C-alpha positions, -999 to 999 in steps of 0.1 A, spaced: -923 -677 -258 -887 -669 -268 -875 -701 -250 -900 -722 -269 -888 -707 -302 -852 -716 -293 -861 -751 -282 -881 -756 -315 -851 -743 -335 -827 -765 -316 -848 -796 -322 -852 -788 -360 -814 -785 -365 -806 -814 -341 -830 -838 -359 -819 -826 -393 -782 -830 -387 -787 -864 -369 -804 -879 -399 -779 -866 -425 -758 -890 -445 -745 -872 -475 -747 -839 -456 -720 -849 -432 -696 -854 -460 -705 -821 -475 -701 -803 -442 -667 -820 -438 -657 -806 -472 -669 -772 -462 -649 -771 -430 -619 -784 -447 -621 -756 -473 -626 -730 -446 -596 -743 -428 -575 -741 -460 -587 -706 -468 -583 -691 -433 -554 -709 -418 -531 -723 -445 -534 -695 -470 -529 -669 -443 -498 -686 -429 -481 -689 -463 -494 -661 -484 -503 -632 -462 -474 -621 -440 -479 -598 -410 -470 -566 -429 -475 -543 -399 -454 -564 -376 -425 -563 -401 -426 -525 -407 -435 -510 -373 -422 -511 -338 -445 -525 -312 -469 -499 -299 -469 -477 -331 -493 -499 -350 -523 -476 -348 -503 -446 -361 -490 -467 -390 -524 -478 -400 -538 -443 -397 -510 -428 -418 -515 -455 -445 -552 -449 -446 -548 -411 -449 -522 -416 -476 -546 -437 -496 -573 -409 -493 -549 -383 -508 
């Protein structure tokens, strides 16, 4: 029963994506935006703050101390 559901779901999406024309362009835009958000912005605007301020191996203590400082 579960396998039939998976097969029916697979066929639904496979047939739907195969017959798309405008949808392919829209999905390409979505993936391009996700790439920009998660890769490009992270590289240029979000530096690795922990790596710059803590020696290797002390990361968990640094994060715990910052979290506890924020609570007080």
